[in-house]
C-alpha beads as a LAMMPS data file, in Angstrom:
LAMMPS data file: protein, C-alpha beads

321 atoms
320 bonds

1 atom types
1 bond types

-500.0 500.0 xlo xhi
-500.0 500.0 ylo yhi
-500.0 500.0 zlo zhi

Masses

1 110.0

Atoms # bond

1 1 1 -10.498 -12.015 -8.168
2 1 1 -9.784 -10.084 -4.574
3 1 1 -10.971 -7.512 -3.828
4 1 1 -8.033 -4.921 -2.507
5 1 1 -7.017 -2.425 -0.469
6 1 1 -6.187 0.932 -2.852
7 1 1 -2.540 2.102 -1.599
8 1 1 -0.828 5.026 -3.170
9 1 1 0.559 6.028 -0.007
10 1 1 4.122 5.750 -1.994
11 1 1 2.670 8.510 -4.547
12 1 1 2.048 10.564 -1.839
13 1 1 5.016 10.352 -0.650
14 1 1 6.073 12.190 -3.652
15 1 1 3.477 14.821 -3.368
16 1 1 4.026 15.466 0.047
17 1 1 7.882 15.701 0.386
18 1 1 9.877 17.297 -2.049
19 1 1 13.101 19.115 -1.803
20 1 1 11.851 22.218 -4.014
21 1 1 8.478 21.696 -1.825
22 1 1 7.523 25.307 -0.012
23 1 1 7.487 25.440 3.887
24 1 1 3.946 24.552 4.914
25 1 1 2.094 25.725 8.351
26 1 1 2.549 23.990 11.264
27 1 1 -1.190 22.148 11.410
28 1 1 -2.426 21.091 8.160
29 1 1 -5.277 18.656 6.986
30 1 1 -6.414 16.501 3.833
31 1 1 -9.029 14.211 2.310
32 1 1 -7.887 11.615 0.123
33 1 1 -10.653 9.432 -1.885
34 1 1 -9.300 6.278 -3.747
35 1 1 -10.862 4.516 -6.360
36 1 1 -9.938 1.116 -8.048
37 1 1 -11.001 -0.823 -10.862
38 1 1 -10.023 -4.339 -11.101
39 1 1 -10.752 -6.581 -14.680
40 1 1 -11.397 -10.412 -14.253
41 1 1 -8.509 -12.584 -14.651
42 1 1 -8.851 -16.430 -14.660
43 1 1 -6.671 -18.199 -12.806
44 1 1 -4.244 -20.748 -14.601
45 1 1 -2.481 -24.351 -13.271
46 1 1 1.372 -24.307 -13.992
47 1 1 4.714 -22.624 -13.729
48 1 1 5.111 -19.174 -14.619
49 1 1 2.994 -17.570 -16.887
50 1 1 0.707 -14.382 -18.122
51 1 1 -3.285 -14.521 -17.232
52 1 1 -5.082 -12.652 -19.488
53 1 1 -7.891 -10.199 -18.807
54 1 1 -10.924 -12.622 -19.576
55 1 1 -13.941 -10.282 -18.681
56 1 1 -15.052 -6.357 -18.078
57 1 1 -15.126 -6.500 -14.570
58 1 1 -14.035 -8.450 -11.611
59 1 1 -13.850 -6.128 -8.548
60 1 1 -14.128 -2.688 -7.362
61 1 1 -13.022 -0.902 -4.204
62 1 1 -12.691 2.378 -2.763
63 1 1 -11.661 4.390 0.724
64 1 1 -11.559 7.822 2.148
65 1 1 -8.678 9.179 4.479
66 1 1 -8.669 11.563 6.637
67 1 1 -5.759 13.053 7.308
68 1 1 -4.276 15.463 10.456
69 1 1 -0.736 16.774 10.750
70 1 1 1.552 19.111 12.901
71 1 1 5.106 20.203 11.850
72 1 1 7.407 20.497 14.967
73 1 1 11.088 22.377 13.359
74 1 1 13.857 20.479 14.992
75 1 1 17.020 22.351 13.412
76 1 1 20.194 21.070 14.194
77 1 1 21.889 23.255 12.764
78 1 1 22.387 27.078 10.216
79 1 1 23.778 24.534 7.757
80 1 1 21.174 24.724 4.744
81 1 1 20.945 20.523 4.855
82 1 1 20.243 20.723 8.424
83 1 1 18.687 24.172 9.573
84 1 1 15.165 22.546 7.731
85 1 1 14.830 19.105 9.973
86 1 1 11.653 18.933 11.463
87 1 1 9.445 16.006 13.029
88 1 1 5.626 15.651 11.528
89 1 1 3.379 13.741 14.012
90 1 1 0.049 12.524 12.315
91 1 1 -3.056 10.932 12.681
92 1 1 -5.348 9.487 10.124
93 1 1 -8.854 7.805 9.740
94 1 1 -9.104 5.091 7.072
95 1 1 -13.351 4.383 6.176
96 1 1 -14.000 1.787 3.492
97 1 1 -17.523 -0.114 2.788
98 1 1 -16.219 -2.896 5.219
99 1 1 -13.147 -1.488 7.492
100 1 1 -12.603 1.360 9.607
101 1 1 -9.003 1.403 10.713
102 1 1 -7.414 4.346 12.658
103 1 1 -3.708 5.274 13.188
104 1 1 -0.990 6.979 14.294
105 1 1 2.746 7.808 12.794
106 1 1 5.698 9.835 13.531
107 1 1 8.006 11.140 11.031
108 1 1 11.452 12.336 11.785
109 1 1 12.988 14.164 8.748
110 1 1 16.862 14.917 9.974
111 1 1 17.916 15.886 6.145
112 1 1 15.889 17.096 2.990
113 1 1 16.651 13.444 1.373
114 1 1 15.907 11.720 4.251
115 1 1 12.875 10.262 6.361
116 1 1 12.466 7.968 9.338
117 1 1 8.936 6.929 9.851
118 1 1 7.156 4.792 12.817
119 1 1 3.155 3.688 13.314
120 1 1 0.535 1.868 14.248
121 1 1 -2.804 1.403 13.169
122 1 1 -5.452 -1.155 14.553
123 1 1 -9.256 -1.170 13.085
124 1 1 -12.068 -3.907 12.524
125 1 1 -14.269 -4.678 9.646
126 1 1 -17.692 -6.118 9.290
127 1 1 -19.945 -7.547 6.175
128 1 1 -21.339 -6.284 3.424
129 1 1 -23.183 -8.824 0.816
130 1 1 -20.942 -11.321 0.799
131 1 1 -17.384 -8.899 1.024
132 1 1 -15.399 -10.637 4.136
133 1 1 -14.225 -7.174 6.515
134 1 1 -12.696 -9.563 8.277
135 1 1 -12.576 -13.435 8.574
136 1 1 -10.450 -16.216 9.739
137 1 1 -9.638 -19.320 7.637
138 1 1 -11.521 -22.563 8.102
139 1 1 -9.797 -25.360 7.141
140 1 1 -12.146 -28.202 6.491
141 1 1 -14.371 -25.951 4.567
142 1 1 -11.653 -24.417 2.624
143 1 1 -13.487 -20.853 3.096
144 1 1 -12.953 -17.990 5.230
145 1 1 -15.902 -17.419 8.328
146 1 1 -16.897 -13.838 8.538
147 1 1 -16.070 -12.531 12.051
148 1 1 -18.928 -10.501 13.811
149 1 1 -18.126 -6.085 14.233
150 1 1 -15.203 -5.310 16.681
151 1 1 -14.847 -8.882 17.591
152 1 1 -11.078 -8.819 16.401
153 1 1 -8.952 -6.255 16.018
154 1 1 -6.678 -5.367 12.585
155 1 1 -3.398 -4.142 13.969
156 1 1 -0.582 -3.060 12.151
157 1 1 3.252 -1.902 13.534
158 1 1 5.762 -0.194 11.418
159 1 1 9.291 1.145 11.182
160 1 1 10.366 2.636 7.601
161 1 1 13.274 4.623 6.060
162 1 1 13.094 6.969 2.745
163 1 1 15.703 8.263 0.859
164 1 1 14.613 10.894 -1.964
165 1 1 16.815 13.214 -4.636
166 1 1 15.590 15.773 -6.822
167 1 1 18.065 16.613 -9.637
168 1 1 16.022 19.892 -9.234
169 1 1 18.370 20.680 -6.079
170 1 1 21.548 20.058 -8.503
171 1 1 20.048 22.329 -12.002
172 1 1 17.962 24.906 -11.463
173 1 1 14.604 25.458 -14.169
174 1 1 10.987 23.894 -14.635
175 1 1 12.174 21.530 -16.515
176 1 1 14.868 20.121 -14.648
177 1 1 13.434 17.861 -11.936
178 1 1 14.056 14.006 -11.963
179 1 1 12.295 12.165 -8.643
180 1 1 14.074 9.385 -7.419
181 1 1 12.619 7.795 -3.878
182 1 1 13.098 4.246 -2.544
183 1 1 11.261 3.309 0.888
184 1 1 12.063 0.345 2.699
185 1 1 9.168 -0.549 5.152
186 1 1 9.533 -3.512 7.987
187 1 1 5.746 -4.128 9.857
188 1 1 4.210 -6.491 11.904
189 1 1 0.826 -7.815 10.693
190 1 1 -1.850 -9.554 13.276
191 1 1 -5.337 -10.314 13.368
192 1 1 -6.694 -10.560 17.095
193 1 1 -7.640 -13.618 18.997
194 1 1 -6.069 -15.798 15.634
195 1 1 -3.520 -17.838 15.553
196 1 1 -0.320 -17.471 14.244
197 1 1 -0.598 -20.486 12.059
198 1 1 -3.590 -19.937 9.880
199 1 1 -4.298 -17.385 7.274
200 1 1 -7.185 -14.620 7.507
201 1 1 -9.019 -12.080 5.651
202 1 1 -8.679 -8.203 5.750
203 1 1 -10.374 -5.771 3.611
204 1 1 -11.835 -8.725 1.546
205 1 1 -8.035 -9.573 0.693
206 1 1 -7.381 -12.979 1.873
207 1 1 -4.194 -15.542 2.219
208 1 1 -2.729 -12.936 5.151
209 1 1 -0.651 -14.294 7.966
210 1 1 0.693 -12.593 11.413
211 1 1 4.530 -11.831 11.424
212 1 1 6.737 -9.702 10.151
213 1 1 6.420 -8.495 6.628
214 1 1 8.771 -6.653 4.093
215 1 1 7.642 -3.551 2.135
216 1 1 9.942 -1.943 -0.385
217 1 1 9.115 0.733 -3.223
218 1 1 11.421 2.412 -5.784
219 1 1 9.667 5.725 -8.065
220 1 1 11.507 7.078 -10.876
221 1 1 9.272 10.249 -12.227
222 1 1 9.399 13.442 -14.187
223 1 1 7.938 16.886 -12.576
224 1 1 6.407 19.195 -15.142
225 1 1 5.371 23.279 -14.782
226 1 1 2.384 22.132 -16.332
227 1 1 -1.455 20.899 -14.450
228 1 1 0.448 17.065 -15.691
229 1 1 2.490 17.699 -12.987
230 1 1 4.069 14.510 -12.510
231 1 1 4.783 11.306 -14.683
232 1 1 7.011 8.035 -13.630
233 1 1 7.261 4.713 -12.590
234 1 1 6.149 2.683 -9.323
235 1 1 7.897 -0.796 -8.305
236 1 1 6.692 -2.191 -5.176
237 1 1 7.651 -5.214 -3.264
238 1 1 6.166 -7.135 -0.230
239 1 1 6.639 -10.355 1.216
240 1 1 6.553 -12.352 4.885
241 1 1 9.410 -12.389 6.103
242 1 1 9.488 -16.326 7.213
243 1 1 6.996 -19.038 7.605
244 1 1 8.439 -20.385 10.885
245 1 1 5.207 -20.178 12.707
246 1 1 3.021 -21.137 9.990
247 1 1 0.990 -24.210 10.159
248 1 1 2.820 -26.773 7.691
249 1 1 -0.831 -27.325 6.451
250 1 1 0.279 -24.194 4.172
251 1 1 4.130 -24.416 3.637
252 1 1 3.030 -25.701 -0.028
253 1 1 0.859 -22.200 -0.781
254 1 1 4.823 -20.990 -0.553
255 1 1 3.610 -17.932 2.233
256 1 1 6.754 -15.894 1.718
257 1 1 5.856 -15.631 -1.875
258 1 1 7.347 -12.065 -2.825
259 1 1 4.558 -10.246 -4.544
260 1 1 5.588 -7.390 -7.433
261 1 1 3.753 -4.443 -8.575
262 1 1 4.913 -2.382 -11.448
263 1 1 2.838 1.149 -11.967
264 1 1 3.306 3.683 -14.352
265 1 1 1.501 6.886 -12.916
266 1 1 0.676 10.239 -13.675
267 1 1 -0.230 12.792 -11.468
268 1 1 -2.172 15.973 -11.875
269 1 1 -1.811 19.533 -9.721
270 1 1 -5.595 21.823 -9.788
271 1 1 -4.089 25.214 -7.927
272 1 1 -2.177 24.562 -4.254
273 1 1 -4.677 22.591 -2.895
274 1 1 -5.552 19.752 -5.190
275 1 1 -4.180 16.767 -6.706
276 1 1 -5.267 13.659 -8.584
277 1 1 -2.932 10.529 -9.166
278 1 1 -3.695 7.756 -11.798
279 1 1 -2.251 4.751 -12.105
280 1 1 -2.247 1.241 -13.334
281 1 1 -1.283 -1.461 -12.066
282 1 1 0.498 -5.103 -13.307
283 1 1 1.473 -7.594 -10.880
284 1 1 2.208 -10.888 -9.780
285 1 1 0.405 -13.611 -7.583
286 1 1 1.045 -17.179 -7.261
287 1 1 0.376 -19.839 -9.625
288 1 1 -0.016 -23.617 -8.431
289 1 1 -0.398 -27.097 -9.520
290 1 1 -3.769 -27.797 -9.621
291 1 1 -6.711 -25.735 -11.441
292 1 1 -8.678 -23.494 -9.328
293 1 1 -11.348 -20.684 -9.439
294 1 1 -11.304 -19.248 -6.021
295 1 1 -8.538 -17.898 -3.831
296 1 1 -10.053 -19.319 -0.879
297 1 1 -8.915 -22.537 -2.311
298 1 1 -5.440 -21.353 -2.817
299 1 1 -3.925 -21.549 0.969
300 1 1 -3.975 -25.495 0.424
301 1 1 -2.548 -25.823 -3.018
302 1 1 0.828 -26.728 -3.786
303 1 1 2.814 -23.435 -5.379
304 1 1 4.166 -23.684 -8.585
305 1 1 5.174 -20.004 -10.068
306 1 1 4.238 -16.753 -10.931
307 1 1 1.408 -15.802 -12.548
308 1 1 1.617 -11.755 -14.034
309 1 1 -1.841 -10.209 -14.564
310 1 1 -3.272 -6.425 -15.212
311 1 1 -4.040 -5.460 -11.476
312 1 1 -6.021 -2.786 -11.776
313 1 1 -6.644 0.808 -12.426
314 1 1 -6.535 3.375 -9.519
315 1 1 -7.984 7.341 -8.853
316 1 1 -7.048 8.981 -5.711
317 1 1 -8.079 12.719 -5.367
318 1 1 -6.828 14.355 -2.421
319 1 1 -7.883 18.236 -1.233
320 1 1 -5.737 19.873 1.608
321 1 1 -7.318 22.349 3.606

Bonds

1 1 1 2
2 1 2 3
3 1 3 4
4 1 4 5
5 1 5 6
6 1 6 7
7 1 7 8
8 1 8 9
9 1 9 10
10 1 10 11
11 1 11 12
12 1 12 13
13 1 13 14
14 1 14 15
15 1 15 16
16 1 16 17
17 1 17 18
18 1 18 19
19 1 19 20
20 1 20 21
21 1 21 22
22 1 22 23
23 1 23 24
24 1 24 25
25 1 25 26
26 1 26 27
27 1 27 28
28 1 28 29
29 1 29 30
30 1 30 31
31 1 31 32
32 1 32 33
33 1 33 34
34 1 34 35
35 1 35 36
36 1 36 37
37 1 37 38
38 1 38 39
39 1 39 40
40 1 40 41
41 1 41 42
42 1 42 43
43 1 43 44
44 1 44 45
45 1 45 46
46 1 46 47
47 1 47 48
48 1 48 49
49 1 49 50
50 1 50 51
51 1 51 52
52 1 52 53
53 1 53 54
54 1 54 55
55 1 55 56
56 1 56 57
57 1 57 58
58 1 58 59
59 1 59 60
60 1 60 61
61 1 61 62
62 1 62 63
63 1 63 64
64 1 64 65
65 1 65 66
66 1 66 67
67 1 67 68
68 1 68 69
69 1 69 70
70 1 70 71
71 1 71 72
72 1 72 73
73 1 73 74
74 1 74 75
75 1 75 76
76 1 76 77
77 1 77 78
78 1 78 79
79 1 79 80
80 1 80 81
81 1 81 82
82 1 82 83
83 1 83 84
84 1 84 85
85 1 85 86
86 1 86 87
87 1 87 88
88 1 88 89
89 1 89 90
90 1 90 91
91 1 91 92
92 1 92 93
93 1 93 94
94 1 94 95
95 1 95 96
96 1 96 97
97 1 97 98
98 1 98 99
99 1 99 100
100 1 100 101
101 1 101 102
102 1 102 103
103 1 103 104
104 1 104 105
105 1 105 106
106 1 106 107
107 1 107 108
108 1 108 109
109 1 109 110
110 1 110 111
111 1 111 112
112 1 112 113
113 1 113 114
114 1 114 115
115 1 115 116
116 1 116 117
117 1 117 118
118 1 118 119
119 1 119 120
120 1 120 121
121 1 121 122
122 1 122 123
123 1 123 124
124 1 124 125
125 1 125 126
126 1 126 127
127 1 127 128
128 1 128 129
129 1 129 130
130 1 130 131
131 1 131 132
132 1 132 133
133 1 133 134
134 1 134 135
135 1 135 136
136 1 136 137
137 1 137 138
138 1 138 139
139 1 139 140
140 1 140 141
141 1 141 142
142 1 142 143
143 1 143 144
144 1 144 145
145 1 145 146
146 1 146 147
147 1 147 148
148 1 148 149
149 1 149 150
150 1 150 151
151 1 151 152
152 1 152 153
153 1 153 154
154 1 154 155
155 1 155 156
156 1 156 157
157 1 157 158
158 1 158 159
159 1 159 160
160 1 160 161
161 1 161 162
162 1 162 163
163 1 163 164
164 1 164 165
165 1 165 166
166 1 166 167
167 1 167 168
168 1 168 169
169 1 169 170
170 1 170 171
171 1 171 172
172 1 172 173
173 1 173 174
174 1 174 175
175 1 175 176
176 1 176 177
177 1 177 178
178 1 178 179
179 1 179 180
180 1 180 181
181 1 181 182
182 1 182 183
183 1 183 184
184 1 184 185
185 1 185 186
186 1 186 187
187 1 187 188
188 1 188 189
189 1 189 190
190 1 190 191
191 1 191 192
192 1 192 193
193 1 193 194
194 1 194 195
195 1 195 196
196 1 196 197
197 1 197 198
198 1 198 199
199 1 199 200
200 1 200 201
201 1 201 202
202 1 202 203
203 1 203 204
204 1 204 205
205 1 205 206
206 1 206 207
207 1 207 208
208 1 208 209
209 1 209 210
210 1 210 211
211 1 211 212
212 1 212 213
213 1 213 214
214 1 214 215
215 1 215 216
216 1 216 217
217 1 217 218
218 1 218 219
219 1 219 220
220 1 220 221
221 1 221 222
222 1 222 223
223 1 223 224
224 1 224 225
225 1 225 226
226 1 226 227
227 1 227 228
228 1 228 229
229 1 229 230
230 1 230 231
231 1 231 232
232 1 232 233
233 1 233 234
234 1 234 235
235 1 235 236
236 1 236 237
237 1 237 238
238 1 238 239
239 1 239 240
240 1 240 241
241 1 241 242
242 1 242 243
243 1 243 244
244 1 244 245
245 1 245 246
246 1 246 247
247 1 247 248
248 1 248 249
249 1 249 250
250 1 250 251
251 1 251 252
252 1 252 253
253 1 253 254
254 1 254 255
255 1 255 256
256 1 256 257
257 1 257 258
258 1 258 259
259 1 259 260
260 1 260 261
261 1 261 262
262 1 262 263
263 1 263 264
264 1 264 265
265 1 265 266
266 1 266 267
267 1 267 268
268 1 268 269
269 1 269 270
270 1 270 271
271 1 271 272
272 1 272 273
273 1 273 274
274 1 274 275
275 1 275 276
276 1 276 277
277 1 277 278
278 1 278 279
279 1 279 280
280 1 280 281
281 1 281 282
282 1 282 283
283 1 283 284
284 1 284 285
285 1 285 286
286 1 286 287
287 1 287 288
288 1 288 289
289 1 289 290
290 1 290 291
291 1 291 292
292 1 292 293
293 1 293 294
294 1 294 295
295 1 295 296
296 1 296 297
297 1 297 298
298 1 298 299
299 1 299 300
300 1 300 301
301 1 301 302
302 1 302 303
303 1 303 304
304 1 304 305
305 1 305 306
306 1 306 307
307 1 307 308
308 1 308 309
309 1 309 310
310 1 310 311
311 1 311 312
312 1 312 313
313 1 313 314
314 1 314 315
315 1 315 316
316 1 316 317
317 1 317 318
318 1 318 319
319 1 319 320
320 1 320 321
């Protein structure tokens, strides 16, 4: 199974931006440590099916992210819905065993239940013990070739909108907080020096293509007045908008495949500065008409349907300074 980047950003949004949140300081910093474990699942040929766990260990991954935020009040009026409008400027650095990724973003919150964000990130990677930070696909070898550190840049730019609602804004009380959050993000991915026509690897996860992608996330959670702060479920979907620029060699692979993840989640809160997020994820991936044993073979195979499997157990610990 491919080692994948841990992405609990959507859950962090529930932690950081809520209708019932207290007023924060203009300047804030946080440090997050993420760990992920994935069991082994065999690839099974054919149409829609489920792939059971076949081994205790498939892969593990981790990252550390340092965040620096500066919040600027921008009230749009005296009404309680408009008086809290603000702009938050953020810079962060993400470090994994095989990559480094600095990023900047700006978030505008005109209303307590609405956010707009734009950002960009650029980083590079290296190879450790066969784990590839950045690599490009070699058609003849049916394998990925590792690139030298900083020989290529991973580039991502995005814009997104977020809607959120807390029933505690209607019914006051410690036990009345049902949280709903929906995020839609459009983002552009590119590996510099790589043709739009062929796939590449980032953070040991292959079969990526240059171009515009779509990401959606829906979270439904319940907030408790205890150390177990929130419990809920997260639904994520992600896909490439169009395969029109991709080489015909890879079209049978179905580059526009819609990746789906379903994650029950729990959040623990320890005092005012520390939170622990725990989630388990079930996901789909492409299944193919042909049998195979490695994800490196997939770009040249023929798509047949969805293969559902147990994807991961992920932990994320955040400390706010």
